[in-house]
N, C-alpha and C positions, 0 to 999 in steps of 0.2 A: 503492499499498496503506498502511496505518497502523503511523507510526512507534513504534518498540517504548518503552514506561512506563520511565524508570532507576526503579536500583533503589532511593532512597534520596526517589525521589515519592510523597506520599501520596493514594491517590482510593480515593474511598468503594465504597460495593457500587451505589449505580446506576452507575456509572461504569465500573467492571467490567462490568456486563450490556452498556452502550452499546461498549466496548471485544470484546468477545464477537460481540456485533450484528454490528458493522463486519467485522473480520475473520474469519465466517462468511458475508458478504455477498463480500469478496474471496475467499474460494474459492470463494464454487457461480459466480460471476462466471469466473475462472480456470476451472473444472472444466465451463461452460456453452459455452467460447470453444474449449474442449480438441475437446470432444465433435464442437460443429461442424465443426473440422477436420479428426477422423476418422470424420466421417459424411460428407465430402462425401470422402475417401477412400475409402470403406470398401470398394472392389473391390480394392483393391490390399494392404490390409491380410485382408478374407479367402483374398486369393491369398496369401499370406507367411506367414498360419496354416496354411491348407489345405496348403501342403509341405510337410513330414513325410509328411500322412496320404494323398497323392495319389502320392506316389511309392513308399509300400509298396503301396496298391493296383492303383496301373501296374506293379509289379512281381507281383502275385498274377495281376491280368487277362492278364499273357502265358503265365500257366499254366490260363488258363480258368476261373479261382475270380472269384466275382461275378460281380454284374449287369456290368460293364463287363468283367471275363472272357468272362460271353457272348456280350456284343455286339461284343467283341473275335473270334470265335468268326465270329459272322455273317458281319462285315466280312469276312473273312479267305473264306469259303465264296464270299462273293459276288463274289471279287475272280476268283478259282480259275472261277468259271461267266462270270462274263463272260468271263476268259481264253479259255476254252473258244468260249464264243459268237462272238467274233471270228473265230477260227482257221476256225470255220465257215464266218458268212458272207465270209470271205476266198478261201476253196475254193468258193462256191457265184457270187464274182463272179467265178473264172477263164474264159476263154477258153474253157481245156479240159475245160469242169466240164460239158460239155455241155447247159446250159443256154438257153434264149432269149434275146436280148438285154432283152431285159424284166426278165424277172428277176432276170440278173447287173445288173441299175441296179439295182434296186430292192436285191439284196444288198449293191452296192459301196454305198450307202447307210446299210447296218444302222452298217456298223463305228465311222464316225466318232462316228451317237449313241452306240455301243457306252463308245468313249474318254469322250466326256462324261458320260455317265453314272458312271464310274471315276473321273475329277478331281473331280465332288462329292463322294462318298464318300471320297478320299484327302484334299480340303480341307475338309469339313466341319468344323466347329468341338468340339472336344473339349469338355464339360462338364464340373466337377465331381465328383469320383468321392464326395461327400458327398449325402444323401440325404435330403430336406426331405417328409413325409410332411403338416402337418396346408397348412391354405390361406395361415396368416400365419405360420409357421415363417420364409418367404426372410425376412421383414420383422423377425421379432421377433431372431434370431440375429445379423443386420448391425447393430441396434441392440446387440445384447448385446458384441459382440467392437468394437464404436465406444466403446462404456463402459469395457471392459476396454484398450484405449489410452488414452481418453482421460485414466484417471486417473493414468498413466504418466505424461503429456506434463506436466496439475497437479499432481503430488506436489510440485517445487521450490518449490512456490506456498504450496502445503497445509503443507510443514513452514516455512517464514519466519515463517507467519501461527499457527503452535502456537509456534515458539520466540519469536517478537517479543511474543506473549500468557505466555509460565509465567516469561521472562527476569525478572522486578524477584521474582521469588522466589528468585530461585538467587543465595547471595551472591558478591562478585568470583572467588573462587577455584572456584567450584561455575561458575560464566558460561566462565571459564579450561577449565574439562573439559570444555563442551555445549556452546560450541559449534563446535568445529573435530569435535567425531563430531554434530554437526546438521548441517554441510555436508558430510559424507564418506555423508553415508543416500543422497542421491538417487545419487554416480555408484553407491558397493556395490548399490543396487537396480537401477541397470540392466547390471552386473554381473553380477548372480543372475537376470534377465529373460535373457542373452545364451544367456548357457550354459545355463539351461533351453532356453531354444530348439533350440541347438545341438549339444548333447550327452544332456540326459535325454530330452525329449521324443522323438527319434527312434530313441531305445534302445528306450522304452518301447513305441513304437510296432510298430519292427520285432519287438520279443518278443510283441506281446499278437497281432498283426496275422495273424506268423507261426507258432502256435503250432495245429499240430492244423490247419491251413487247411484241409487237404485233406477233408476229411472235414464243413467249414459251407461254407456259405454266403456268403463272408464279402463283411458288408456294414456301410457307419459311416454313422449318422446325424447331422449338423449339430449337432440340439441336446445330444448324448452326446458328442460331441468336441471343440465348443469348449469347453463349459466344462473337462472333462476337459486340454486343452491349457491353458485359464488357469490352471488350478488347480497344475498341474503351475511355471509361470513363477511364479508368486506365490509360489508354497513358496520354488522357490528364489532368489526377489528378499530370502524373509523371513531365510532361511536366511547369505544371505550379509550381516546387520546382524550376526552372530554374533560375529567380531574387536571393532567397533566397541561392542556393550554389553560384551565382557570392559575393555575401553580403559577404558571409563567406568566401568567398575567396581572396576577396579585404581586410577584416579586419584582414585575419588573417597572411596578408602580402605573401599568396603565386602568387598574380599575381595584378599589379595596371588597373586603370580607363584607363590611357593611353592606358596599350598595350590590352585592350580590344579593343577600340577604333580604335587601329591599325589594330587589326584583323579580324576587321566587314566583311570584304568579305569573309572570312571564315566563319565568323558563318551562313553567310547568308548559306553557299554550305553544309553544316554540315548540318543546318537546314531542304534545302529541302532533301537531302539524308533520312535525317531523317524518316521525311513524304511522303519519298516514302514505306519507308521499313512497315508504318502504315497499318493496315487497311483499305481497299478504293478504291479508283481511282483513276486518273489523276484532278477530280474535286475538290473531295476534298481535295487532298492534299494542295491546297490553304488553306482551311480550319486549319490544320495543321502546314503546317507553317509558316504562317502567324504568329500563336500568338506564335511560339518559335524568332522569330524574334520580334517582340515587346517583349516578355518578356525579351532577352536578353539587350533588350533598356532599360526596365525597372529595370532590375538590379546596367545598368551601373550609370544611372542615381540616381538611390536610395545608392551608395555605395560611389559616388560624394558628392553626399550631404551629408553622414555620415563624410568623410573626409573632408570637408571644415568645418563643425562642431570642428572638431578635432584640428583643424588648429585655428580656435577663440580659443575655450577653452584653449588653449595653447600660445599664446600672450597674452592672460587676464591674466593666469599666472604669466607668464612672467612680464607683467606690475604688475602684483602685488606685485613681489615678488621684484621686482628692487625698487619703491616705498618704498616699506619698508625694504630698505638697505640704501635709500636716506636719510629717511624722520629723522629729530633728535631726539635724544630719550626724552621723555613722561616725566614730571615732574620736582619738583625744580635741580637748577644746584647743584652739587656736591662741595662744598668749598675745596681747595688743604689744605693738611696738610702740617701744621707748619713744 
């Protein structure tokens, strides 16, 4: 990585552009390596992102809804028919059937064949419930999902390069504010992605696919599901940056915690509007608006704690200076000049 430029260093426009080019190259290399790793493990990533939709579609399939439901109904019908055929073949192979020995022998061979066919049906690989319609859609969706995860993996490197490029413009005080915020951004980003995947996305999929599902042949296309899921997780990752933005604004003196508390009602209205714009429905607005409000309060709380810490430090420094000024000088007294 290219080292950060010092605050007091003087560089001309050409050096600035050269530094920007170098940092962009580092970001592109990091993203390329992350994409290579994600594309190598694309099957696991696809399964991970498909799980919320597959879980809900499997529940609908048990009710006979969608292509998977129709296939499940067909499988159950075939298994019932195979059970009837096995009983019929067993009855024909029995000596009490009155059939000739050759016919009974032929019937006895039918049972194992039916059992082998049943085992093949039961152990058939279950494909994903997501549909692809275009000839190139499996490839394009695999690349899309790999790009999503590569962006998350490369984020720490991109943020470091961004911070290192803009840090010379910051004063020492501004740098003391910016550095902890920049270090916390990747962690909060990951927390937002995890919250979106385990809380918001399953609730959204459950509500949208289950709503009036008996009136439709519910099937989900991969090209619509993956961007939908990625947008939800990305939105939650951005929302989880709210406490950091509040702390940075308060520490920089742009706003105070008192003003933020006074405008709490406005913040709640804005949170609801943001949740309404995000993908989902009325029920999922709760899972998107509530975190915004909670994170807003967390940001105010953290900023207030840091302010109180600064006040205590200032008081201690003042007491130390006052004590140093009022204390008698140490050492033996100096004799007066004759």
